[in-house]
N, C-alpha and C positions, 0 to 999 in steps of 0.2 A: 481811749485808743492807742495812745503813746505807751501805756503801762502795760497793755496786750502785747503789742509788738515788741516791747524790749523784753517782756518776759519770755515771750517766743524764743528770741533771740539768744537770750541767756541760755535757755534750755536746749535749744538745737546745739550751740557752742559746746555745752557741758556733755551733751549725748556724743557730739562729735570727737570730742576730747577723750572721753571713755574709751570710745571705740578703737581710736588710734593707739591709745596707749597700751590696751588690751594685745590690740594685734601686735606691737613692737614685742611685747614681753613673751608672746606665745612662739618663741623659737622652737624649730623642729629639731627635737632630741632624738638621739636613735637610742633605743632602749637597750641597755646593757644586760646579758643574760644573768640571772640569778644564780647565786651560788647551788642552790638546790637543783635547778635546771643543768648545770655542768656535773653535778655529781651523777643525775641520772643518765646523762649522756656517757660519761665515763664508764659507769656501771654497766651500760647496753654494750658498749664497744668491747670491754674485758669479758662479757660473756659470750660475745660473738666470737672473740678469739678462742676463749676456751672450747667452745662447741666445735670450732674447727679443727682446732688440736686434737681433741678427743675423737672426733670422726676421722681425720687421717690417721690415727693410730690404730683405730679399730678396724678401719678399712685394711691397713697392712696386717693386722693379725687376722683377719678374716681371709684375707688371700693365700697366706701361710696356711691357714687351717683347711681352706678347699684344697690345696695342693697335697697336704698331707692325706686327706680324705681319699683324694684321686687315688694316690698311691697304694693305700691300704686296700681299696676297692678292686683295683688291678691285681694286686697281690693275692686277693682272696680269690678272684676266677683263677688265677695262675696255680694257687693251692688246691684249688677243686679239680681241676684240669689235671694235675700231676696225682692227685688220689685216685682219679677215674682211672688214667692210664695205669698204675698200679694194680688195681683191682682186676682190669681186664688182663694185662699181661703181667702175672706175677713175676717175682724175680726167681730165676733158676739158680740155685749154688750147689 
């Protein structure tokens, strides 16, 4: 009976020791971002900035083109009106 009790105590102490040691060694470590993850984040940020720059330039070009088209259309109608008035009232020289 003594050997069973002694064995149970030794096993219990050993298990307790192993649990305590592994718990102490398991420090909470904050994972550092891997270089590959950082490269992907940098690439995504660069692409985003490139897209914003490209869109800003193209919006400016589009607005300039729209103003030019508006002017051309209004000039077209003015030219048509002038041509019709010349046909209706010819120049007398």
